N, C-alpha and C positions, 0 to 999 in steps of 0.2 A: 498604495502599495504596488509598485511596478517592478517586476522581476523578469529578466529575459528568459524565455522558455527554452529548454533543451529540446532539440529536434531529434527525429528518428535517426539512428545510426545503423551501421551494418551489424546487427546483432540478432540473436535468437529472440523471437517473441511468439506467444500463442496467438491464434485467431480468436476473435470474440465469439464466433460460432462454436469453436471447440470448448471455450470456457463455459458456455451455456450447456453444451453436451455433457461435460463431466459434472456439472451442477445437478443434472438429473441422474447421474450414475451411468451415463452412456459412454462408450469408448470414444475417445477423441480421434480425429483423423490424423493429426500431427503428433508424432512421437514426443514424449517427455512433457506433454501438456499437463498430465495428472500423474499421481503416484499413490499406490496403495497405502503408503505410510503417512500421507498427508490428506486428511479428509476434505472433500469438496462438495459432497452431496448435500443439498439443502432440503429442509422440511418446508412446509407451507408458510409458516410464519417467517422463516429466514428468507424465503423467496420473495415475499412481499417487501421486506426491508432491502433486499438486493436490487429489486426493480426500482424502488424509490431512490436508492443511492445512485444508480446509474443516471436517473433523470436529473437529480439535484446536484450530482457531482460530489457528494459527501455521504458517508455512512454514519448512522446513529445507532449505537449499541448500548444496552444496559450493562452496568458494571464498569468499574474503573481499572480492573486488573488486567489490562490489555497485554502486559508482558507474559502473563500465564496463558493467555488465550491465543497468542500469535501462532502456535503450532496446532492446537487442538480444536480450533473453532472453524467449522466449515464455512460460515458466512464471511469471516475475516479473510480466510484463505482464498475463497472464490472471488471476493471483491478485489483483493490484491492482484490476482491473476487477470481480472478484467482490466484493471488499471494498467497492467503490464501490456496487454494487447493494444491499448490506446496510447501508450508512451507517456502517461501522466502520473504524477505522484498520488499516493493514497491520502485522503483526508477523512479522518474519523473523529466523531465525538463520542467519548465514552462517558455515559451518564452515571453519576454517582447518586445514591439515595439521599445523601446529605445536601445535594444541590450544587456542589462544587465539581464541575466536570473537567475532563481532560481532553484537550484537542490535540490530536496526533497528526503530524504531517510526515509521511514516510516517503523519502525521495528515491528509494531503490528502484521502483519501476521505470524511472527515467533512464536508468542504465548509463549514467555518465559519472562514475565515481570520482573522476578527476576534477569534477566541478561541484560535487556535493557540498564541500566546505564553503565555497564562494556563495552558492545559493542559500545555504543555511544562515550564513552571516547576514546576507541582505534581508532575509525574512525576519531574523532576530532583531535587526536594527529597525525595521519598519514596525514590528509588533513586539514591544518590550516584554520581558518576563519569560522568554523562551529558554528551554533547556535543550541542548544538543546531545543526543545519546547514540552510542554505537553499540552494536550487538553482534554476537556470533562471528567473531573474527574481523569485524570492521574496526580494527584498532588503529588509531592515528598516533604516530610517534611524536613525542616532544623533541625539541632541538637537542636535548641532552641524552636522548635515547630511551627515556622512560616512557611508559604508556599512559595515555590520558583518555578516559572513556566518556566523561560527562563534563560539560562546562556550561556556565550561565552565559547565554548569548548577550553580547553587548559589553562584556568585561574587557578591560584594556588588554589583558594578557591573552585573550582568545586568539587573536591573529597570529601571535607568535607561537601559541601552543599547537595549533593545527596547521598541518602542512599537506598540500595536495600531493606532494612528492612521495608521501608515505603510502599511497596506494600501490601495492605491490603488483608485479607483473602477473602473478597468479590471480589476484583479485580482479584486475582489469580483464584478464582472459575469461574469468568466470562470468562477468557481466556481459560479455559478448556471446558466450556459448551455452550458458546454463539456464535452466528454467528458474523462475522467480522464487519458487519454494526452496531452492537450494542456496539462495543468495542472502546475505545478511541485510538487516534493515539499517537505514540511516534516518534517524528520527529527530524531528524538531517538535517539542511538546510544550503545552501551556496548561496551567491549572487555573481555571476561571469559574466564576459563577455562571449558571446556565444561560442567561440572556447574552452575556458577553461571549461565552463559548460558542453559541450558535452563530452570533454575528461574525466572529472571527473565522469560523469554518466556512461561512458563505463567502467571505472576502477571499479566502484562500482558493475556494473552488472557482471563483471568477478569474483571479489572477492566473492560475495554472490551467484554466480551461478544462476542468475535470468532468463536466457534465457531458452526457452522451448527446451528440448532435441530433436534432430532430429532423426527420425527413420533411421536405417541403410539402406543406399542406396536410401533413399527417402527424399524429402523436408519436412520441418515441415508442419503440417496440417494447412489449412486456412479455417476458419469458413465461409468466404465469398464464397469459392468455393463449399461448401456443399449445399449452397442455403438455403433460409428461409423455415423452417418447414411449412407445410400446416395447418395453424391455422386461426381461425376467428379473424378479428380485434376486439380489445377490448378497455380497458381503455387507457388513454393517458400515454406516457412515464413518465410524471411527477409523476404518481401514481404507477410506477413499471411495468405496462403492464398487458396484459391479463393472467389470470390464475395463478397469483402469490399470495400466501397467507402467 
């Protein structure tokens, strides 16, 4: 699986340090990094999963209802923000109790909407069985003007159905200037048995380089080892946490 990586462009991104700060409920140095309406503060269990995800380049979460979680889950929000700071897509394995997991590749942190379709098609061709899904305004128009929001990757009609030119000027502007929590997701997803799901997620993490680079001679940093900043308790995690505006 070889896919050309999208490079950093001239766009708004948070810093990794600020993402860590809001994960503790501490104010970010850069404006718009966090929002009271989007929870980012992590509890101890979530922080362990977050640190593991940074090291491995993929996040593993219990439950397959990721569509319901995408706004209300601090762990998912924080990891997406961290991926945005690195300019890499989000790779998540949503574990189902029945053993059939969902692997989700969200391309939105790459911030190149004009290339999302091309990248998704290449991933779908290399890894059969993928569904391409658009959410929250990321509607891609068909040639006849009707909207299409989900397609099975690899189908003959897909290339004709999706058009990069459908990315509106407002959408392109948003990916240049807006924080990630205000931007729509562009998802490629697979339903697989757990061993196959984990193997696919690892391949995607390698191809897109989503793991945190380790410092030479040192282990990757762990936010849990740093300890919680000395801040006063504030608003609940549901509302983003203390000091986030």
